[in-house]
C-alpha positions in Angstrom: 4.1 8.0 33.6 1.3 6.3 31.6 -0.6 9.7 31.5 2.4 11.4 29.9 3.3 8.6 27.5 0.0 8.3 26.4 -0.4 11.8 25.9 2.4 12.1 23.9 1.5 9.1 21.7 -1.8 10.9 21.0 -0.2 13.8 19.8 2.0 12.1 17.9 -0.4 10.2 16.3 -2.6 13.1 15.7 0.4 14.7 13.8 -0.1 12.0 11.2 -4.0 12.8 11.1 -4.9 9.5 12.7 -8.2 9.6 14.6 -7.7 8.9 18.1 -9.8 6.9 20.4 -9.1 6.6 24.2 -10.5 4.5 26.7 -9.7 5.8 30.1 -11.9 5.5 33.3 -9.8 8.3 35.1 -11.4 11.9 34.1 -8.4 13.5 36.1 -5.6 13.0 33.5 -4.1 15.1 30.4 -4.8 12.5 28.2 -8.5 13.0 28.8 -8.5 17.1 28.3 -10.7 18.5 25.7 -9.3 18.3 22.5 -6.5 15.8 22.8 -8.4 12.7 21.8 -10.7 12.7 18.8 -13.1 10.1 20.9 -12.9 9.4 24.9 -14.6 7.0 26.6 -14.7 7.2 30.4 -15.2 3.7 30.9 -13.2 0.7 32.5 -10.6 -0.9 30.6 -11.9 -4.4 30.2 -11.9 -6.9 27.3 -15.9 -6.7 27.1 -16.0 -3.1 27.4 -13.5 -2.3 24.7 -15.1 -5.2 22.4 -18.4 -2.9 22.5 -16.0 -0.1 21.6 -14.2 -1.6 19.0 -17.5 -2.7 17.2 -18.9 0.7 17.4 -15.8 2.8 16.3 -14.0 0.3 14.0 -10.2 1.5 14.6 -7.8 0.4 12.3 -5.1 -0.5 15.0 -4.9 -0.5 19.0 -2.0 0.7 21.1 -1.6 -1.4 24.3 1.4 -0.3 25.9 0.4 3.0 27.1 -2.3 2.1 29.6 0.0 0.1 32.1 -0.9 -3.3 33.4 -4.6 -3.0 32.8 -4.2 -2.4 29.1 -1.7 -5.1 28.6 -4.1 -7.6 30.2 -7.1 -6.3 28.4 -5.1 -6.6 24.8 -4.0 -10.1 26.0 -7.8 -11.0 26.6 -9.0 -9.3 23.3 -6.2 -11.3 21.3 -6.9 -14.7 23.1 -10.9 -14.3 22.3 -10.3 -13.6 18.8 -11.8 -10.0 18.7 -8.8 -8.2 17.4 -9.1 -10.6 14.3 -13.1 -10.8 14.1 -12.6 -7.0 13.8 -9.4 -6.4 11.9 -7.6 -4.8 14.6 -4.1 -4.6 14.5 -1.9 -4.2 17.8 0.5 -1.7 17.1 3.9 -1.3 18.5 4.4 -4.1 21.2 2.7 -7.3 19.7 0.9 -9.3 22.0 3.1 -12.3 22.0 5.9 -10.6 23.5 3.9 -9.0 26.1 2.3 -12.6 27.3 6.3 -13.6 26.9 7.1 -10.9 29.1 4.3 -11.3 31.9 5.2 -15.2 32.3 8.5 -15.2 34.3 8.9 -18.7 33.1 8.3 -17.9 29.6 11.0 -14.5 30.0 13.3 -16.6 31.6 13.2 -18.7 28.5 13.6 -16.2 26.2 16.4 -14.6 27.9 18.4 -18.0 28.0 17.8 -18.3 24.5 19.8 -15.1 23.4 22.4 -15.7 26.3 21.4 -13.4 28.8 22.0 -13.8 32.4 19.2 -14.1 34.8 18.9 -14.2 38.5 18.1 -18.1 39.8 14.6 -18.3 41.0 12.3 -20.6 42.6 8.3 -20.5 43.1 7.4 -20.2 46.4 3.7 -20.3 47.7 4.4 -21.1 51.8 6.8 -19.7 54.3 8.4 -23.3 54.5 9.0 -23.3 50.5 10.4 -19.7 50.7 12.9 -20.7 53.4 14.0 -23.5 51.3 14.1 -21.7 48.2 16.6 -19.0 50.4 18.8 -21.5 51.5 19.0 -23.1 47.9 19.9 -19.6 46.2 22.0 -18.3 49.1 22.0 -14.6 50.3 20.9 -12.3 49.4 17.5 -13.0 47.9 14.7 -10.9 46.1 11.3 -12.1 47.1 8.0 -11.0 45.0 
């Protein structure tokens, strides 16, 4: 699904004559096909590698939501380290604060409660005994992650 959504995003950006730079270590994708993106880096999506690409290419903006968990984590780290501000790169689409809020279960639950959305009762458990105690408090059925 990331390949499809990412390739569609590249096509849409190109329709608006935006120069596209893709970082994707997987050569077997539609996104990395010749002629799709203007520039393709077959490199891991890590904050330090992406920082070097940003320093070289000087993009105006970055889209994080088309690269799965790896791209989301990378974007969060780029923001935390001040790299996006340093190079004046705007996050387009989903803001990093929203990504962080949805990644942290406690923050996400709090945000849902603030808008009066129902959430499933949950408890953290790191041992079998804690998981059993949580299941007894919640009642069955339970979902475990």
